[in-house]
N, C-alpha and C positions, 0 to 999 in steps of 0.2 A: 486531391484535397481529402482531408480526413473528416468523417462524419460519424455521429453516434449510431451504433448498431443495437437497437433495442429488440430486434426480432431474433437474434441469435441466442445460443444457450449461455453465452458469457457476455455480460455487460462490458462492452469494450468499443473502440473506435476502429473504423476500417477505412481503407482508401483504394478500393477495388472498383469504383465506379458504379456500384450497385445501390446507391443512395436512393431513397424514395423520391418521387417526383416533387413533393412539397419542399424537400430540402434542396433539390436542384433548382427550383424556382426562386428560392430565398437563400442563396449562399452566404449572405452576410450574417444571417442568424444561426446557420447550421454547419457551414463548412469551414474547416480550420487548416492552416498551413502545416501543422505538426500534430502528431498523436498526442504529445503532451498537452498542447492547447486544447484539443478536443476533449481529452480526459478531464482536464481541470474544469472546463465549462460545463460538462454533462455528467461527470461521475466523481465529483470532488470528494464525496464522502467515502469512496472506495477507490482512490486514485491508484494505489498499488496494484490492485486487481485488474483495473482497466489497462494499465500500462504493461502488465504481464512481466515476462522475463526481461523486457527491456529497461525496466526501472532499476536504478542503482540502489542496492542495499547500503545502509549506513555503517553496519558492524557496531553500532552503538547498542546500549542496553535498554530494554523496556520491560514493564511489568506485565506478565501473562496472567490476568486475573483469574482465568480458569484453573491454573496450577498454583497461583500465588508464589510464583518464582520469576526472577528476572531472566529474561532470555535475550539472545542476541538478535538484532534486526538483519536476518539473512535467511535465504530459502532453507527450509527444513532439510536436513540430510547433506547440506554442503559444507558443514564444519561443525565442531563441537559447540554445543549450547545454542544452535540456531533454533529460533522459535518461529520462523516465518517472518513476513513483513510486518513491521510496525504500522499502526494506522496513523493518520495525520494528527489525531488527537492524543496519541500516546506521548508521554513525557520520554525524552531520550537522555541517556546518561552515558558518559564516557567510560565508566567502569561498572561492573556488576555490584561492587561494594557500595558505590554511591546510589545505584538504583535501589538496592535492598534497604539501605539506610533511610532513604526517603519514602519508599512505597511500602516497605514491610518492617517497620521499626519494631513492631511487636514480636517478630520472629525472624530476626536477620540471619541466624544460623542456618535455618531450613531453606531460606530463600537463596543462600549462596551455593547450594548444591543442585545438580540436575537430578 
């Protein structure tokens, strides 16, 4: 079963049997049948980080507000325009043009280039 690992360096869920005693004594509250379920219950605000490489990228477009550019939802370095994983609160778009039109209407031309 999967449990939240708050003691490690990365906030994630594990299933190695090393859960704290309080979790083992109350499995209905802490233990989950899947990593996805554990991450959703305990790290919903950072679901992609919790899931790590097992999460599926959407390859849709989202606004990277640090760069003011639309980037693709995929791991950095795995393809052109990949901006890392989108957060659950990021609006996703099918095309870069649609993303820039909605999120950077004041400067769509600059938004469209890496």
